[in-house]
Steps between C-alpha positions, in 0.01 A plus 500: 500500500200273544501288815318171462298370792416133529278327750587165653142378458259592220319829568325749275741728314338811650666427836843511336417804285394709801787699647560848640690735267561869568545622141157619384418686178294794642205411276143569595285203593135459407279502810338181368835318529546618857146400593553156345813459714308607811214267407738204521606614849134526600456125447774396743411260783457634852403362841122509547488683164575825688704640206710738714693653207451855382681666209561871450632580154630778280559487127805692379445872466155501663418740785657269764813385316748738665345441842537124463862535386578721802389219732774266375848518645758681286649180358165366377367838388798539266411198284125461572427841344531319163218254583155520345309456828566500872290307748502514878388170651316510833356231722210523742628406846145445630297189431148637469237347722150392408179419684673221695844652572659838571779667306839364603864540400598302192818293528517418128422826321855530367509137389174530308603831346825338387292248306322787325836663415623173347193472278536865400862441398417193293213672319725794419755258357234334285414841352863577413572725800744459785450583866747592772388501863672752727526507877719810477236762562399756761234307690367767737521771237304270266230448761453874543540602138260234366251543788522132602284405802685366804362146466681454166865404487717628216673187366696594188495716189512351150636647179347366179619559145648366183865412517757695303877482447691495827744764373262765634585390855805602704795263451455328839138411415585387147720230651206345690226558238426135430266227623619347825520129567339312788626271775467127426175346617679274749616816683147634546266199527535214748299183563403470864696695760706812447861390438738536793 
């Protein structure tokens, strides 16, 4: 069953086409497609142009594929194993200094990295792929297993692939395998003061 999504105000169709399925077709993905998707993330805006995002990736069946899968929680590992690529998204918690200022903690590394994730997701959609971000992962195990320096925060993991029929999912996931809707704009955006 196809779920139609409609915006209240005119926006590009890509924003409505992007959603987060779990039914992937287990196909291989050309590295050029993955690098194109990461290229879009590279061009995200960031405070002071610090670009705090870092991406660790594995293409299905490469030398790191099983390791990456083992870093997801059991629920996500069960369906994400059918993806074409897995990405771990990190953010640099340190704002690097320069000749006029010292290194200092960044208070917006996650915000800026979220912008990069959004661009990544939209580029994947434009190439005919789908993405699904996952917070259900083993954060400390990921840090150790992927040799991530302390200054970098593990934000999320992302599964990327081409969508397939939802019948390959367990029944409880088949029921929710559809694009979600969004809250009305008047529930999220307010002129002036926050409503009381």
